[in-house]
RODO-337570 format. One record per atom (N, C-alpha, C, O): x, y, z negated; chain; residue in one letter. Coordinates in nm, 2 decimals, decimal comma. Layout:
<atoms>
+--------+--------+--------+-------+-----+
:     c1 :     c2 :     c3 : chain : res :
+--------+--------+--------+-------+-----+
:      X :      Y :      Z :     A :   a :
...
+--------+--------+--------+-------+-----+
</atoms>
This chain:
<atoms>
+--------+--------+--------+-------+-----+
:     c1 :     c2 :     c3 : chain : res :
+--------+--------+--------+-------+-----+
:  13,09 :  16,61 :  -8,07 :     A :   m :
:  13,19 :  16,57 :  -8,17 :     A :   m :
:  13,11 :  16,43 :  -8,23 :     A :   m :
:  13,17 :  16,32 :  -8,26 :     A :   m :
:  12,99 :  16,46 :  -8,26 :     A :   e :
:  12,91 :  16,39 :  -8,32 :     A :   e :
:  12,90 :  16,26 :  -8,23 :     A :   e :
:  12,93 :  16,15 :  -8,28 :     A :   e :
:  12,84 :  16,27 :  -8,08 :     A :   t :
:  12,79 :  16,15 :  -8,02 :     A :   t :
:  12,95 :  16,11 :  -7,96 :     A :   t :
:  12,95 :  16,02 :  -7,89 :     A :   t :
:  13,06 :  16,16 :  -7,99 :     A :   e :
:  13,19 :  16,08 :  -7,98 :     A :   e :
:  13,21 :  15,97 :  -8,08 :     A :   e :
:  13,22 :  15,85 :  -8,07 :     A :   e :
:  13,22 :  16,04 :  -8,19 :     A :   l :
:  13,18 :  15,93 :  -8,35 :     A :   l :
:  13,09 :  15,81 :  -8,34 :     A :   l :
:  13,12 :  15,71 :  -8,40 :     A :   l :
:  12,95 :  15,85 :  -8,26 :     A :   f :
:  12,89 :  15,75 :  -8,28 :     A :   f :
:  12,90 :  15,65 :  -8,16 :     A :   f :
:  12,85 :  15,54 :  -8,17 :     A :   f :
:  12,97 :  15,70 :  -8,03 :     A :   l :
:  13,00 :  15,61 :  -7,93 :     A :   l :
:  13,11 :  15,52 :  -7,98 :     A :   l :
:  13,11 :  15,40 :  -7,95 :     A :   l :
:  13,21 :  15,57 :  -8,05 :     A :   k :
:  13,31 :  15,47 :  -8,10 :     A :   k :
:  13,26 :  15,40 :  -8,23 :     A :   k :
:  13,33 :  15,30 :  -8,25 :     A :   k :
:  13,19 :  15,41 :  -8,29 :     A :   r :
:  13,12 :  15,32 :  -8,39 :     A :   r :
:  13,05 :  15,21 :  -8,33 :     A :   r :
:  13,06 :  15,09 :  -8,37 :     A :   r :
:  12,97 :  15,25 :  -8,21 :     A :   m :
:  12,91 :  15,17 :  -8,15 :     A :   m :
:  12,99 :  15,07 :  -8,06 :     A :   m :
:  12,96 :  14,95 :  -8,05 :     A :   m :
:  13,10 :  15,11 :  -8,02 :     A :   e :
:  13,18 :  15,04 :  -7,94 :     A :   e :
:  13,27 :  14,93 :  -8,04 :     A :   e :
:  13,30 :  14,81 :  -8,00 :     A :   e :
:  13,32 :  14,99 :  -8,18 :     A :   l :
:  13,36 :  14,90 :  -8,23 :     A :   l :
:  13,28 :  14,80 :  -8,31 :     A :   l :
:  13,32 :  14,70 :  -8,36 :     A :   l :
:  13,17 :  14,83 :  -8,31 :     A :   t :
:  13,06 :  14,71 :  -8,40 :     A :   t :
:  13,05 :  14,63 :  -8,28 :     A :   t :
:  13,06 :  14,51 :  -8,29 :     A :   t :
:  13,01 :  14,69 :  -8,14 :     A :   q :
:  12,99 :  14,57 :  -8,04 :     A :   q :
:  13,12 :  14,48 :  -8,03 :     A :   q :
:  13,10 :  14,36 :  -8,04 :     A :   q :
:  13,25 :  14,54 :  -8,02 :     A :   t :
:  13,36 :  14,43 :  -8,02 :     A :   t :
:  13,39 :  14,37 :  -8,14 :     A :   t :
:  13,50 :  14,31 :  -8,13 :     A :   t :
:  13,35 :  14,36 :  -8,27 :     A :   i :
:  13,36 :  14,31 :  -8,40 :     A :   i :
:  13,24 :  14,19 :  -8,34 :     A :   i :
:  13,27 :  14,07 :  -8,35 :     A :   i :
:  13,15 :  14,21 :  -8,30 :     A :   l :
:  13,02 :  14,09 :  -8,28 :     A :   l :
:  13,08 :  14,03 :  -8,18 :     A :   l :
:  13,07 :  13,90 :  -8,17 :     A :   l :
:  13,13 :  14,09 :  -8,08 :     A :   a :
:  13,16 :  13,97 :  -7,96 :     A :   a :
:  13,30 :  13,91 :  -7,99 :     A :   a :
:  13,34 :  13,82 :  -7,91 :     A :   a :
:  13,39 :  13,95 :  -8,10 :     A :   t :
:  13,46 :  13,86 :  -8,12 :     A :   t :
:  13,47 :  13,74 :  -8,21 :     A :   t :
:  13,54 :  13,65 :  -8,21 :     A :   t :
:  13,36 :  13,78 :  -8,29 :     A :   g :
:  13,29 :  13,68 :  -8,40 :     A :   g :
:  13,21 :  13,56 :  -8,31 :     A :   g :
:  13,21 :  13,44 :  -8,33 :     A :   g :
:  13,16 :  13,64 :  -8,19 :     A :   d :
:  13,08 :  13,49 :  -8,12 :     A :   d :
:  13,20 :  13,41 :  -8,05 :     A :   d :
:  13,19 :  13,28 :  -8,05 :     A :   d :
:  13,31 :  13,48 :  -8,00 :     A :   l :
:  13,44 :  13,43 :  -7,95 :     A :   l :
:  13,47 :  13,33 :  -8,04 :     A :   l :
:  13,46 :  13,22 :  -7,99 :     A :   l :
:  13,50 :  13,35 :  -8,19 :     A :   q :
:  13,55 :  13,26 :  -8,29 :     A :   q :
:  13,45 :  13,15 :  -8,32 :     A :   q :
:  13,48 :  13,04 :  -8,35 :     A :   q :
:  13,33 :  13,19 :  -8,30 :     A :   a :
:  13,21 :  13,06 :  -8,33 :     A :   a :
:  13,23 :  12,97 :  -8,23 :     A :   a :
:  13,21 :  12,85 :  -8,26 :     A :   a :
:  13,27 :  13,00 :  -8,09 :     A :   s :
:  13,28 :  12,92 :  -8,00 :     A :   s :
:  13,42 :  12,82 :  -8,02 :     A :   s :
:  13,43 :  12,70 :  -8,00 :     A :   s :
:  13,50 :  12,88 :  -8,06 :     A :   h :
:  13,64 :  12,80 :  -8,08 :     A :   h :
:  13,60 :  12,72 :  -8,21 :     A :   h :
:  13,62 :  12,60 :  -8,21 :     A :   h :
:  13,54 :  12,77 :  -8,31 :     A :   i :
:  13,52 :  12,69 :  -8,41 :     A :   i :
:  13,42 :  12,56 :  -8,36 :     A :   i :
:  13,45 :  12,44 :  -8,39 :     A :   i :
:  13,32 :  12,60 :  -8,30 :     A :   a :
:  13,25 :  12,45 :  -8,21 :     A :   a :
:  13,33 :  12,39 :  -8,14 :     A :   a :
:  13,32 :  12,26 :  -8,14 :     A :   a :
:  13,43 :  12,43 :  -8,07 :     A :   i :
:  13,53 :  12,33 :  -8,00 :     A :   i :
:  13,60 :  12,27 :  -8,09 :     A :   i :
:  13,61 :  12,15 :  -8,07 :     A :   i :
:  13,66 :  12,33 :  -8,20 :     A :   y :
:  13,77 :  12,27 :  -8,30 :     A :   y :
:  13,66 :  12,14 :  -8,33 :     A :   y :
:  13,70 :  12,02 :  -8,30 :     A :   y :
:  13,54 :  12,16 :  -8,40 :     A :   l :
:  13,47 :  12,08 :  -8,46 :     A :   l :
:  13,45 :  11,97 :  -8,37 :     A :   l :
:  13,45 :  11,85 :  -8,41 :     A :   l :
:  13,42 :  11,98 :  -8,24 :     A :   t :
:  13,39 :  11,89 :  -8,14 :     A :   t :
:  13,52 :  11,81 :  -8,12 :     A :   t :
:  13,52 :  11,69 :  -8,12 :     A :   t :
:  13,62 :  11,87 :  -8,12 :     A :   i :
:  13,77 :  11,78 :  -8,11 :     A :   i :
:  13,77 :  11,71 :  -8,22 :     A :   i :
:  13,79 :  11,59 :  -8,21 :     A :   i :
:  13,75 :  11,75 :  -8,32 :     A :   l :
:  13,79 :  11,66 :  -8,48 :     A :   l :
:  13,69 :  11,56 :  -8,48 :     A :   l :
:  13,74 :  11,46 :  -8,52 :     A :   l :
:  13,57 :  11,55 :  -8,44 :     A :   f :
:  13,49 :  11,46 :  -8,46 :     A :   f :
:  13,52 :  11,35 :  -8,36 :     A :   f :
:  13,52 :  11,23 :  -8,39 :     A :   f :
:  13,54 :  11,41 :  -8,23 :     A :   a :
:  13,57 :  11,30 :  -8,12 :     A :   a :
:  13,71 :  11,22 :  -8,18 :     A :   a :
:  13,72 :  11,10 :  -8,18 :     A :   a :
:  13,79 :  11,28 :  -8,23 :     A :   y :
:  13,91 :  11,19 :  -8,27 :     A :   y :
:  13,86 :  11,10 :  -8,42 :     A :   y :
:  13,91 :  10,99 :  -8,46 :     A :   y :
:  13,78 :  11,17 :  -8,47 :     A :   i :
:  13,74 :  11,07 :  -8,59 :     A :   i :
:  13,66 :  10,96 :  -8,55 :     A :   i :
:  13,68 :  10,85 :  -8,62 :     A :   i :
:  13,55 :  10,95 :  -8,44 :     A :   s :
:  13,52 :  10,87 :  -8,40 :     A :   s :
:  13,58 :  10,76 :  -8,32 :     A :   s :
:  13,55 :  10,64 :  -8,31 :     A :   s :
:  13,69 :  10,85 :  -8,24 :     A :   v :
:  13,78 :  10,72 :  -8,17 :     A :   v :
:  13,85 :  10,65 :  -8,28 :     A :   v :
:  13,87 :  10,53 :  -8,25 :     A :   v :
:  13,89 :  10,69 :  -8,40 :     A :   a :
:  13,95 :  10,63 :  -8,52 :     A :   a :
:  13,87 :  10,51 :  -8,58 :     A :   a :
:  13,91 :  10,40 :  -8,61 :     A :   a :
:  13,73 :  10,57 :  -8,58 :     A :   y :
:  13,63 :  10,48 :  -8,63 :     A :   y :
:  13,61 :  10,36 :  -8,55 :     A :   y :
:  13,63 :  10,25 :  -8,60 :     A :   y :
:  13,59 :  10,37 :  -8,43 :     A :   i :
:  13,56 :  10,29 :  -8,33 :     A :   i :
:  13,66 :  10,18 :  -8,30 :     A :   i :
:  13,66 :  10,06 :  -8,32 :     A :   i :
:  13,78 :  10,27 :  -8,26 :     A :   a :
:  13,87 :  10,19 :  -8,18 :     A :   a :
:  13,99 :  10,18 :  -8,23 :     A :   a :
:  14,07 :  10,12 :  -8,17 :     A :   a :
:  14,02 :  10,24 :  -8,36 :     A :   g :
:  14,14 :  10,29 :  -8,42 :     A :   g :
:  14,24 :  10,17 :  -8,42 :     A :   g :
:  14,34 :  10,17 :  -8,36 :     A :   g :
:  14,19 :  10,05 :  -8,48 :     A :   n :
:  14,28 :   9,92 :  -8,50 :     A :   n :
:  14,29 :   9,87 :  -8,40 :     A :   n :
:  14,37 :   9,78 :  -8,41 :     A :   n :
:  14,24 :   9,89 :  -8,26 :     A :   k :
:  14,26 :   9,83 :  -8,15 :     A :   k :
:  14,35 :   9,89 :  -8,01 :     A :   k :
:  14,38 :   9,84 :  -7,90 :     A :   k :
:  14,36 :  10,02 :  -8,06 :     A :   l :
:  14,47 :  10,07 :  -7,98 :     A :   l :
:  14,59 :  10,05 :  -7,99 :     A :   l :
:  14,64 :  10,05 :  -8,11 :     A :   l :
:  14,67 :  10,04 :  -7,86 :     A :   s :
:  14,80 :   9,99 :  -7,83 :     A :   s :
:  14,88 :  10,13 :  -7,92 :     A :   s :
:  14,82 :  10,22 :  -7,96 :     A :   s :
:  15,04 :  10,11 :  -7,93 :     A :   r :
:  15,10 :  10,23 :  -7,99 :     A :   r :
:  15,09 :  10,36 :  -7,88 :     A :   r :
:  15,05 :  10,47 :  -7,92 :     A :   r :
:  15,11 :  10,31 :  -7,77 :     A :   l :
:  15,11 :  10,43 :  -7,67 :     A :   l :
:  15,00 :  10,51 :  -7,64 :     A :   l :
:  15,01 :  10,63 :  -7,62 :     A :   l :
:  14,87 :  10,40 :  -7,64 :     A :   q :
:  14,72 :  10,50 :  -7,68 :     A :   q :
:  14,73 :  10,62 :  -7,79 :     A :   q :
:  14,71 :  10,74 :  -7,78 :     A :   q :
:  14,76 :  10,54 :  -7,90 :     A :   l :
:  14,77 :  10,60 :  -8,04 :     A :   l :
:  14,82 :  10,74 :  -8,04 :     A :   l :
:  14,77 :  10,84 :  -8,09 :     A :   l :
:  14,96 :  10,70 :  -7,95 :     A :   g :
:  15,05 :  10,81 :  -7,95 :     A :   g :
:  14,97 :  10,93 :  -7,87 :     A :   g :
:  14,96 :  11,05 :  -7,91 :     A :   g :
:  14,94 :  10,88 :  -7,76 :     A :   v :
:  14,86 :  11,00 :  -7,66 :     A :   v :
:  14,75 :  11,06 :  -7,73 :     A :   v :
:  14,74 :  11,19 :  -7,73 :     A :   v :
:  14,68 :  10,99 :  -7,79 :     A :   t :
:  14,55 :  11,03 :  -7,83 :     A :   t :
:  14,58 :  11,14 :  -7,95 :     A :   t :
:  14,53 :  11,25 :  -7,95 :     A :   t :
:  14,67 :  11,10 :  -8,04 :     A :   t :
:  14,72 :  11,21 :  -8,14 :     A :   t :
:  14,79 :  11,30 :  -8,10 :     A :   t :
:  14,78 :  11,40 :  -8,16 :     A :   t :
:  14,87 :  11,31 :  -7,99 :     A :   f :
:  14,93 :  11,45 :  -7,96 :     A :   f :
:  14,85 :  11,54 :  -7,90 :     A :   f :
:  14,87 :  11,66 :  -7,90 :     A :   f :
:  14,74 :  11,45 :  -7,84 :     A :   i :
:  14,62 :  11,56 :  -7,75 :     A :   i :
:  14,54 :  11,62 :  -7,85 :     A :   i :
:  14,52 :  11,74 :  -7,84 :     A :   i :
:  14,50 :  11,55 :  -7,95 :     A :   f :
:  14,43 :  11,60 :  -8,04 :     A :   f :
:  14,52 :  11,70 :  -8,14 :     A :   f :
:  14,47 :  11,79 :  -8,20 :     A :   f :
:  14,63 :  11,67 :  -8,16 :     A :   g :
:  14,73 :  11,74 :  -8,27 :     A :   g :
:  14,75 :  11,89 :  -8,16 :     A :   g :
:  14,76 :  12,00 :  -8,21 :     A :   g :
:  14,76 :  11,88 :  -8,04 :     A :   a :
:  14,78 :  12,00 :  -7,97 :     A :   a :
:  14,67 :  12,10 :  -7,96 :     A :   a :
:  14,68 :  12,21 :  -8,00 :     A :   a :
:  14,56 :  12,02 :  -7,90 :     A :   a :
:  14,41 :  12,10 :  -7,92 :     A :   a :
:  14,40 :  12,16 :  -8,04 :     A :   a :
:  14,37 :  12,28 :  -8,04 :     A :   a :
:  14,42 :  12,07 :  -8,16 :     A :   s :
:  14,37 :  12,14 :  -8,31 :     A :   s :
:  14,46 :  12,25 :  -8,34 :     A :   s :
:  14,42 :  12,35 :  -8,41 :     A :   s :
:  14,60 :  12,25 :  -8,30 :     A :   v :
:  14,67 :  12,34 :  -8,33 :     A :   v :
:  14,63 :  12,48 :  -8,26 :     A :   v :
:  14,63 :  12,58 :  -8,33 :     A :   v :
:  14,60 :  12,49 :  -8,14 :     A :   r :
:  14,57 :  12,57 :  -8,04 :     A :   r :
:  14,44 :  12,64 :  -8,09 :     A :   r :
:  14,44 :  12,76 :  -8,10 :     A :   r :
:  14,33 :  12,56 :  -8,12 :     A :   e :
:  14,24 :  12,59 :  -8,20 :     A :   e :
:  14,22 :  12,65 :  -8,34 :     A :   e :
:  14,12 :  12,71 :  -8,36 :     A :   e :
:  14,32 :  12,62 :  -8,44 :     A :   v :
:  14,30 :  12,67 :  -8,55 :     A :   v :
:  14,38 :  12,83 :  -8,52 :     A :   v :
:  14,34 :  12,92 :  -8,59 :     A :   v :
:  14,48 :  12,85 :  -8,45 :     A :   f :
:  14,53 :  12,92 :  -8,42 :     A :   f :
:  14,44 :  13,07 :  -8,39 :     A :   f :
:  14,44 :  13,18 :  -8,44 :     A :   f :
:  14,37 :  13,00 :  -8,28 :     A :   s :
:  14,29 :  13,12 :  -8,23 :     A :   s :
:  14,18 :  13,15 :  -8,33 :     A :   s :
:  14,14 :  13,26 :  -8,35 :     A :   s :
:  14,14 :  13,03 :  -8,39 :     A :   i :
:  14,03 :  13,11 :  -8,54 :     A :   i :
:  14,06 :  13,20 :  -8,61 :     A :   i :
:  14,00 :  13,31 :  -8,62 :     A :   i :
:  14,20 :  13,14 :  -8,68 :     A :   a :
:  14,29 :  13,24 :  -8,77 :     A :   a :
:  14,32 :  13,40 :  -8,69 :     A :   a :
:  14,30 :  13,50 :  -8,75 :     A :   a :
:  14,37 :  13,39 :  -8,57 :     A :   t :
:  14,38 :  13,51 :  -8,50 :     A :   t :
:  14,26 :  13,61 :  -8,51 :     A :   t :
:  14,26 :  13,73 :  -8,53 :     A :   t :
:  14,15 :  13,52 :  -8,47 :     A :   m :
:  14,03 :  13,60 :  -8,43 :     A :   m :
:  13,97 :  13,66 :  -8,60 :     A :   m :
:  13,91 :  13,77 :  -8,62 :     A :   m :
:  14,00 :  13,57 :  -8,67 :     A :   a :
:  13,96 :  13,66 :  -8,83 :     A :   a :
:  14,06 :  13,78 :  -8,84 :     A :   a :
:  14,01 :  13,88 :  -8,87 :     A :   a :
:  14,18 :  13,78 :  -8,82 :     A :   l :
:  14,26 :  13,88 :  -8,84 :     A :   l :
:  14,21 :  14,01 :  -8,76 :     A :   l :
:  14,20 :  14,12 :  -8,82 :     A :   l :
:  14,17 :  13,98 :  -8,61 :     A :   t :
:  14,14 :  14,07 :  -8,53 :     A :   t :
:  13,99 :  14,13 :  -8,59 :     A :   t :
:  13,95 :  14,24 :  -8,59 :     A :   t :
:  13,93 :  14,04 :  -8,63 :     A :   i :
:  13,79 :  14,12 :  -8,70 :     A :   i :
:  13,84 :  14,19 :  -8,81 :     A :   i :
:  13,81 :  14,31 :  -8,82 :     A :   i :
:  13,91 :  14,13 :  -8,89 :     A :   a :
:  13,95 :  14,22 :  -9,05 :     A :   a :
:  14,02 :  14,37 :  -8,99 :     A :   a :
:  14,02 :  14,47 :  -9,06 :     A :   a :
:  14,08 :  14,37 :  -8,86 :     A :   d :
:  14,13 :  14,49 :  -8,81 :     A :   d :
:  14,01 :  14,57 :  -8,77 :     A :   d :
:  13,99 :  14,68 :  -8,83 :     A :   d :
:  13,94 :  14,55 :  -8,70 :     A :   l :
:  13,83 :  14,61 :  -8,63 :     A :   l :
:  13,73 :  14,65 :  -8,74 :     A :   l :
:  13,67 :  14,76 :  -8,72 :     A :   l :
:  13,71 :  14,58 :  -8,87 :     A :   v :
:  13,66 :  14,65 :  -8,98 :     A :   v :
:  13,71 :  14,73 :  -9,02 :     A :   v :
:  13,65 :  14,84 :  -9,00 :     A :   v :
:  13,83 :  14,74 :  -9,07 :     A :   n :
:  13,91 :  14,84 :  -9,15 :     A :   n :
:  13,92 :  14,96 :  -9,07 :     A :   n :
:  13,92 :  15,07 :  -9,12 :     A :   n :
:  13,92 :  14,95 :  -8,91 :     A :   e :
:  13,90 :  15,07 :  -8,85 :     A :   e :
:  13,78 :  15,13 :  -8,82 :     A :   e :
:  13,78 :  15,25 :  -8,78 :     A :   e :
:  13,68 :  15,07 :  -8,83 :     A :   l :
:  13,52 :  15,09 :  -8,82 :     A :   l :
:  13,54 :  15,19 :  -8,99 :     A :   l :
:  13,50 :  15,31 :  -8,99 :     A :   l :
:  13,58 :  15,13 :  -9,07 :     A :   g :
:  13,59 :  15,19 :  -9,22 :     A :   g :
:  13,66 :  15,31 :  -9,21 :     A :   g :
:  13,61 :  15,40 :  -9,28 :     A :   g :
:  13,77 :  15,34 :  -9,13 :     A :   v :
:  13,85 :  15,45 :  -9,16 :     A :   v :
:  13,78 :  15,56 :  -9,08 :     A :   v :
:  13,79 :  15,67 :  -9,12 :     A :   v :
:  13,70 :  15,51 :  -8,96 :     A :   l :
:  13,64 :  15,60 :  -8,90 :     A :   l :
:  13,52 :  15,69 :  -8,94 :     A :   l :
:  13,49 :  15,81 :  -8,92 :     A :   l :
:  13,42 :  15,57 :  -9,01 :     A :   d :
:  13,33 :  15,59 :  -9,11 :     A :   d :
:  13,31 :  15,52 :  -9,20 :     A :   d :
:  13,27 :  15,41 :  -9,18 :     A :   d :
:  13,34 :  15,58 :  -9,33 :     A :   p :
:  13,34 :  15,49 :  -9,45 :     A :   p :
:  13,21 :  15,46 :  -9,49 :     A :   p :
:  13,18 :  15,36 :  -9,56 :     A :   p :
:  13,14 :  15,54 :  -9,47 :     A :   a :
:  12,97 :  15,50 :  -9,52 :     A :   a :
:  12,92 :  15,38 :  -9,47 :     A :   a :
:  12,85 :  15,30 :  -9,53 :     A :   a :
:  12,98 :  15,34 :  -9,28 :     A :   s :
:  12,94 :  15,22 :  -9,24 :     A :   s :
:  12,97 :  15,08 :  -9,28 :     A :   s :
:  12,93 :  14,98 :  -9,23 :     A :   s :
:  13,06 :  15,10 :  -9,37 :     A :   v :
:  13,13 :  14,96 :  -9,42 :     A :   v :
:  13,07 :  14,94 :  -9,58 :     A :   v :
:  13,06 :  15,03 :  -9,66 :     A :   v :
:  13,05 :  14,84 :  -9,60 :     A :   s :
:  13,00 :  14,81 :  -9,75 :     A :   s :
:  13,14 :  14,82 :  -9,85 :     A :   s :
:  13,25 :  14,81 :  -9,80 :     A :   s :
:  13,09 :  14,86 :  -9,99 :     A :   k :
:  13,21 :  14,85 : -10,10 :     A :   k :
:  13,26 :  14,73 : -10,07 :     A :   k :
:  13,38 :  14,70 : -10,05 :     A :   k :
:  13,19 :  14,66 : -10,08 :     A :   n :
:  13,26 :  14,49 : -10,14 :     A :   n :
:  13,36 :  14,44 :  -9,98 :     A :   n :
:  13,47 :  14,38 :  -9,99 :     A :   n :
:  13,29 :  14,48 :  -9,88 :     A :   t :
:  13,40 :  14,45 :  -9,77 :     A :   t :
:  13,52 :  14,51 :  -9,74 :     A :   t :
:  13,61 :  14,46 :  -9,67 :     A :   t :
:  13,51 :  14,66 :  -9,80 :     A :   w :
:  13,62 :  14,72 :  -9,79 :     A :   w :
:  13,73 :  14,68 :  -9,89 :     A :   w :
:  13,85 :  14,68 :  -9,86 :     A :   w :
:  13,67 :  14,65 : -10,02 :     A :   e :
:  13,78 :  14,59 : -10,10 :     A :   e :
:  13,83 :  14,47 : -10,11 :     A :   e :
:  13,94 :  14,44 : -10,17 :     A :   e :
:  13,76 :  14,38 : -10,03 :     A :   a :
:  13,80 :  14,21 :  -9,97 :     A :   a :
:  13,87 :  14,25 :  -9,86 :     A :   a :
:  13,97 :  14,17 :  -9,86 :     A :   a :
:  13,87 :  14,35 :  -9,76 :     A :   a :
:  13,99 :  14,35 :  -9,63 :     A :   a :
:  14,11 :  14,32 :  -9,66 :     A :   a :
:  14,17 :  14,23 :  -9,58 :     A :   a :
:  14,19 :  14,38 :  -9,78 :     A :   p :
:  14,33 :  14,31 :  -9,78 :     A :   p :
:  14,35 :  14,15 :  -9,82 :     A :   p :
:  14,46 :  14,10 :  -9,80 :     A :   p :
:  14,26 :  14,09 :  -9,86 :     A :   l :
:  14,26 :  13,96 :  -9,85 :     A :   l :
:  14,27 :  13,88 :  -9,74 :     A :   l :
:  14,33 :  13,77 :  -9,74 :     A :   l :
:  14,22 :  13,94 :  -9,64 :     A :   l :
:  14,18 :  13,91 :  -9,50 :     A :   l :
:  14,34 :  13,94 :  -9,42 :     A :   l :
:  14,35 :  13,88 :  -9,31 :     A :   l :
:  14,42 :  13,99 :  -9,46 :     A :   y :
:  14,52 :  14,01 :  -9,38 :     A :   y :
:  14,64 :  13,93 :  -9,41 :     A :   y :
:  14,74 :  13,99 :  -9,44 :     A :   y :
:  14,62 :  13,77 :  -9,41 :     A :   s :
:  14,71 :  13,71 :  -9,41 :     A :   s :
:  14,65 :  13,56 :  -9,33 :     A :   s :
:  14,55 :  13,50 :  -9,37 :     A :   s :
:  14,74 :  13,53 :  -9,23 :     A :   i :
:  14,70 :  13,43 :  -9,14 :     A :   i :
:  14,68 :  13,32 :  -9,20 :     A :   i :
:  14,59 :  13,24 :  -9,18 :     A :   i :
:  14,77 :  13,30 :  -9,30 :     A :   w :
:  14,82 :  13,16 :  -9,34 :     A :   w :
:  14,67 :  13,07 :  -9,44 :     A :   w :
:  14,66 :  12,95 :  -9,45 :     A :   w :
:  14,60 :  13,14 :  -9,49 :     A :   w :
:  14,49 :  13,11 :  -9,57 :     A :   w :
:  14,40 :  13,03 :  -9,45 :     A :   w :
:  14,39 :  12,91 :  -9,45 :     A :   w :
:  14,35 :  13,12 :  -9,37 :     A :   p :
:  14,26 :  13,03 :  -9,25 :     A :   p :
:  14,33 :  12,94 :  -9,19 :     A :   p :
:  14,26 :  12,84 :  -9,17 :     A :   p :
:  14,47 :  12,93 :  -9,16 :     A :   i :
:  14,48 :  12,80 :  -9,08 :     A :   i :
:  14,52 :  12,69 :  -9,19 :     A :   i :
:  14,56 :  12,58 :  -9,16 :     A :   i :
:  14,51 :  12,74 :  -9,32 :     A :   g :
:  14,51 :  12,60 :  -9,45 :     A :   g :
:  14,38 :  12,57 :  -9,45 :     A :   g :
:  14,35 :  12,45 :  -9,46 :     A :   g :
:  14,29 :  12,67 :  -9,45 :     A :   i :
:  14,15 :  12,59 :  -9,46 :     A :   i :
:  14,14 :  12,52 :  -9,32 :     A :   i :
:  14,14 :  12,40 :  -9,32 :     A :   i :
:  14,13 :  12,57 :  -9,23 :     A :   w :
:  14,11 :  12,50 :  -9,08 :     A :   w :
:  14,18 :  12,39 :  -9,05 :     A :   w :
:  14,12 :  12,30 :  -8,98 :     A :   w :
:  14,31 :  12,38 :  -9,10 :     A :   s :
:  14,41 :  12,26 :  -9,08 :     A :   s :
:  14,35 :  12,12 :  -9,13 :     A :   s :
:  14,37 :  12,01 :  -9,08 :     A :   s :
:  14,26 :  12,16 :  -9,28 :     A :   t :
:  14,26 :  12,05 :  -9,36 :     A :   t :
:  14,21 :  11,93 :  -9,26 :     A :   t :
:  14,26 :  11,82 :  -9,23 :     A :   t :
:  14,08 :  11,98 :  -9,21 :     A :   g :
:  13,99 :  11,90 :  -9,13 :     A :   g :
:  14,09 :  11,81 :  -9,03 :     A :   g :
:  14,07 :  11,69 :  -9,02 :     A :   g :
:  14,21 :  11,87 :  -8,97 :     A :   a :
:  14,27 :  11,79 :  -8,86 :     A :   a :
:  14,34 :  11,70 :  -8,96 :     A :   a :
:  14,34 :  11,58 :  -8,94 :     A :   a :
:  14,41 :  11,75 :  -9,08 :     A :   i :
:  14,48 :  11,65 :  -9,15 :     A :   i :
:  14,44 :  11,55 :  -9,19 :     A :   i :
:  14,51 :  11,44 :  -9,18 :     A :   i :
:  14,32 :  11,55 :  -9,24 :     A :   a :
:  14,20 :  11,44 :  -9,28 :     A :   a :
:  14,16 :  11,35 :  -9,17 :     A :   a :
:  14,14 :  11,23 :  -9,19 :     A :   a :
:  14,13 :  11,40 :  -9,05 :     A :   a :
:  14,07 :  11,33 :  -8,94 :     A :   a :
:  14,23 :  11,22 :  -8,93 :     A :   a :
:  14,22 :  11,10 :  -8,94 :     A :   a :
:  14,36 :  11,29 :  -8,92 :     A :   l :
:  14,47 :  11,18 :  -8,93 :     A :   l :
:  14,49 :  11,10 :  -9,00 :     A :   l :
:  14,54 :  10,99 :  -8,96 :     A :   l :
:  14,46 :  11,13 :  -9,15 :     A :   l :
:  14,48 :  11,06 :  -9,23 :     A :   l :
:  14,37 :  10,93 :  -9,24 :     A :   l :
:  14,39 :  10,82 :  -9,29 :     A :   l :
:  14,26 :  10,97 :  -9,17 :     A :   f :
:  14,12 :  10,87 :  -9,16 :     A :   f :
:  14,17 :  10,77 :  -9,03 :     A :   f :
:  14,14 :  10,65 :  -9,02 :     A :   f :
:  14,27 :  10,83 :  -8,93 :     A :   m :
:  14,29 :  10,73 :  -8,82 :     A :   m :
:  14,40 :  10,62 :  -8,90 :     A :   m :
:  14,38 :  10,50 :  -8,91 :     A :   m :
:  14,49 :  10,67 :  -8,95 :     A :   l :
:  14,60 :  10,61 :  -9,05 :     A :   l :
:  14,51 :  10,49 :  -9,14 :     A :   l :
:  14,53 :  10,37 :  -9,15 :     A :   l :
:  14,43 :  10,55 :  -9,20 :     A :   s :
:  14,36 :  10,42 :  -9,29 :     A :   s :
:  14,31 :  10,34 :  -9,21 :     A :   s :
:  14,34 :  10,22 :  -9,22 :     A :   s :
:  14,23 :  10,37 :  -9,11 :     A :   v :
:  14,16 :  10,26 :  -9,02 :     A :   v :
:  14,27 :  10,17 :  -8,96 :     A :   v :
:  14,28 :  10,05 :  -8,98 :     A :   v :
:  14,37 :  10,24 :  -8,89 :     A :   r :
:  14,47 :  10,19 :  -8,83 :     A :   r :
:  14,53 :  10,06 :  -8,91 :     A :   r :
:  14,55 :   9,95 :  -8,86 :     A :   r :
:  14,56 :  10,09 :  -9,02 :     A :   y :
:  14,65 :  10,02 :  -9,13 :     A :   y :
:  14,57 :   9,96 :  -9,22 :     A :   y :
:  14,63 :   9,93 :  -9,32 :     A :   y :
:  14,44 :   9,92 :  -9,21 :     A :   s :
:  14,36 :   9,86 :  -9,31 :     A :   s :
:  14,37 :   9,71 :  -9,30 :     A :   s :
:  14,42 :   9,65 :  -9,20 :     A :   s :
:  14,32 :   9,65 :  -9,40 :     A :   k :
:  14,37 :   9,50 :  -9,42 :     A :   k :
:  14,26 :   9,41 :  -9,36 :     A :   k :
:  14,27 :   9,29 :  -9,34 :     A :   k :
:  14,15 :   9,48 :  -9,33 :     A :   k :
:  14,01 :   9,43 :  -9,28 :     A :   k :
:  14,08 :   9,43 :  -9,08 :     A :   k :
:  14,09 :   9,54 :  -9,02 :     A :   k :
:  14,09 :   9,34 :  -9,04 :     A :   r :
:  14,14 :   9,33 :  -8,88 :     A :   r :
:  14,06 :   9,21 :  -8,83 :     A :   r :
:  14,06 :   9,18 :  -8,71 :     A :   r :
+--------+--------+--------+-------+-----+
</atoms>
């Protein structure tokens, strides 16, 4: 029984760490997309045709939405796994994590936080596109 509990804890811990690594990869992809769009806005924002602007913005928006939802979903998955680990072995999860866990069960706050960058990039493109200095 003790061996089974140990193996289950190890499995959950490894899954939490793997999900965290995958989430970090999606964060890196999201930041790359974000800074690529900001670079396009800075370098060529006021020189793009309407079609080019539309296509670029559509691709940026679609990629950003996908990455933001991936990041937020993985945050909820990690919270579920931490709670499962805490139920399995309450001593393995610190008291602060255990008390903060209910705050993690909303998909909207991570979406709101991560979407702020995409909204700022879109506003930056608009400011460059419609600036008076042409």
